[in-house]
C-alpha positions as CSV (number, residue, x, y, z in Angstrom):
1,X,1.5,7.8,-13.4
2,X,-1.4,10.2,-13.1
3,X,-2.1,12.8,-10.5
4,X,-5.6,13.8,-9.5
5,X,-5.8,17.2,-7.7
6,X,-7.7,17.3,-4.4
7,X,-10.4,19.7,-3.3
8,X,-8.5,21.0,-0.2
9,X,-5.3,22.3,-1.8
10,X,-3.7,23.4,1.5
11,X,-3.4,19.7,2.6
12,X,-2.4,18.3,-0.8
13,X,1.2,16.8,-1.2
14,X,2.2,17.2,-4.8
15,X,5.9,16.3,-4.5
16,X,6.2,12.6,-5.6
17,X,9.3,12.1,-3.4
18,X,7.3,13.1,-0.3
19,X,4.5,10.5,-1.3
20,X,7.1,7.8,-1.8
21,X,8.6,8.6,1.6
22,X,5.2,8.1,3.2
23,X,4.9,4.7,1.5
24,X,8.4,3.7,2.5
25,X,7.8,4.6,6.2
26,X,4.4,3.1,6.5
27,X,4.3,-0.1,8.5
28,X,1.1,-1.4,6.9
29,X,-0.6,-1.2,3.5
30,X,-4.4,-1.2,3.6
31,X,-5.4,-3.0,0.3
32,X,-8.9,-2.1,-0.9
33,X,-10.6,-4.2,-3.6
34,X,-14.1,-4.5,-5.0
35,X,-16.2,-7.3,-6.5
36,X,-19.8,-7.1,-7.6
37,X,-20.2,-3.8,-5.9
38,X,-19.0,-5.1,-2.5
39,X,-15.9,-3.4,-1.0
40,X,-13.3,-5.4,0.9
41,X,-10.2,-4.0,2.6
42,X,-7.4,-5.8,4.4
43,X,-4.2,-4.7,6.1
44,X,-1.0,-6.3,4.8
45,X,2.6,-6.3,5.1
46,X,4.2,-5.1,1.9
47,X,7.3,-4.1,0.0
48,X,8.0,-1.1,-2.2
49,X,10.8,-0.8,-4.8
50,X,10.0,2.8,-5.9
51,X,8.0,1.6,-8.9
52,X,5.8,-1.3,-7.7
53,X,4.2,-2.6,-4.5
54,X,4.4,-6.3,-3.5
55,X,2.6,-8.4,-1.0
56,X,2.2,-12.1,-0.2
57,X,-0.6,-14.2,0.9
58,X,-2.1,-17.7,0.9
59,X,-2.7,-19.4,-2.3
60,X,-6.4,-19.3,-1.8
61,X,-9.0,-17.0,0.0
62,X,-11.4,-14.2,-0.5
63,X,-8.6,-11.6,-1.5
64,X,-7.5,-13.9,-4.4
65,X,-11.1,-14.5,-5.4
66,X,-11.7,-10.8,-5.7
67,X,-8.4,-10.1,-7.5
68,X,-9.2,-12.8,-10.0
69,X,-12.4,-11.0,-11.0
70,X,-11.2,-7.4,-10.5
71,X,-7.4,-6.6,-10.4
72,X,-7.9,-2.8,-9.8
73,X,-6.9,-1.9,-6.3
74,X,-6.5,1.1,-4.0
75,X,-3.9,1.1,-1.3
76,X,-3.8,3.5,1.8
77,X,-0.5,4.3,3.5
78,X,-0.5,6.4,6.7
79,X,2.1,8.0,9.0
80,X,1.8,9.6,12.3
81,X,-2.0,9.9,12.8
82,X,-2.3,11.8,16.0
83,X,-5.6,13.1,17.4
84,X,-5.6,16.9,18.2
85,X,-8.6,18.0,20.4
86,X,-8.1,21.7,20.0
87,X,-10.7,23.9,21.5
88,X,-14.0,23.0,23.4
89,X,-16.1,22.1,20.2
90,X,-15.7,18.8,18.5
91,X,-15.9,20.9,15.2
92,X,-12.4,22.2,15.9
93,X,-10.9,18.9,16.6
94,X,-8.6,17.2,13.9
95,X,-5.7,14.9,13.3
96,X,-2.0,15.5,12.3
97,X,-1.2,12.9,9.6
98,X,0.4,12.3,6.4
99,X,-1.2,9.8,3.9
100,X,-0.6,8.4,0.4
101,X,-3.2,6.7,-1.7
102,X,-2.2,4.4,-4.6
103,X,-4.5,3.3,-7.4
104,X,-3.1,0.4,-9.3
105,X,-3.5,-2.9,-10.9
106,X,-2.5,-6.2,-9.1
107,X,-1.1,-9.2,-10.9
108,X,0.3,-12.5,-9.6
109,X,4.1,-13.0,-9.7
110,X,4.7,-16.5,-11.0
111,X,8.3,-16.8,-12.0
112,X,10.2,-18.3,-9.0
113,X,13.2,-15.9,-9.3
114,X,10.8,-12.9,-9.5
115,X,8.8,-14.2,-6.5
116,X,12.0,-14.6,-4.5
117,X,13.1,-11.1,-5.4
118,X,9.6,-9.7,-4.4
119,X,9.6,-11.5,-1.1
120,X,13.1,-10.1,-0.4
121,X,11.7,-6.5,-1.2
122,X,8.9,-7.2,1.4
123,X,11.4,-8.4,4.0
124,X,13.8,-5.4,3.4
125,X,10.8,-3.1,4.1
126,X,10.9,-4.3,7.7
127,X,14.4,-5.4,8.3
128,X,17.2,-4.5,6.0
129,X,20.3,-6.6,5.7
130,X,18.6,-9.7,7.2
131,X,19.0,-13.2,6.0
132,X,17.8,-13.8,2.5
133,X,14.5,-15.6,1.9
134,X,15.2,-19.3,1.4
135,X,14.4,-20.4,-2.2
136,X,12.5,-23.5,-0.8
137,X,9.9,-21.2,0.8
138,X,8.8,-19.5,-2.5
139,X,6.2,-22.0,-3.4
140,X,4.5,-21.9,0.0
141,X,3.0,-18.4,-0.6
142,X,1.3,-16.4,-3.5
143,X,3.1,-13.2,-4.3
144,X,1.4,-10.2,-6.0
145,X,2.7,-7.1,-7.7
146,X,0.8,-3.8,-7.9
147,X,1.6,-1.7,-10.8
148,X,1.0,1.9,-9.8
149,X,-1.3,4.0,-11.9
150,X,-1.8,7.1,-9.6
151,X,-0.6,8.3,-6.3
152,X,-2.1,11.2,-4.2
153,X,-0.8,12.5,-0.9
154,X,-2.4,14.6,1.9
155,X,-0.9,16.0,5.1
156,X,-2.4,17.9,8.0
157,X,-0.3,19.5,10.7
């Protein structure tokens, strides 16, 4: 996994554990894709096993059309974005936040056992120790795995 340094060092998160924590505590993954120079971003529920990201979706649609042509993705994870209007000038205003950005490659998960495991990782992200995903539901959705190539993090307080 690579790490690209950012311009404003004072806000950069360099500790991989802190970046993983942001991902683990984010309620939504914003998945960005691109096809033929046209960007597309969509919010998704997701799961994270510490090494890969997982999401599920319908078996057809724009997202899958794009991923079929270009599997490179970028994912944004965000925690505690709070507006801070400090001072009289809008130039002094800002936000308190913590973000992690993942660059990776998406691939479909096709093995039924692997799909079931990925769906459980997604479920566990939102509600641990809940009922297991029924095996007969696996074929009803497409499941995708994102292999992480790079993570960057940023925090403002």
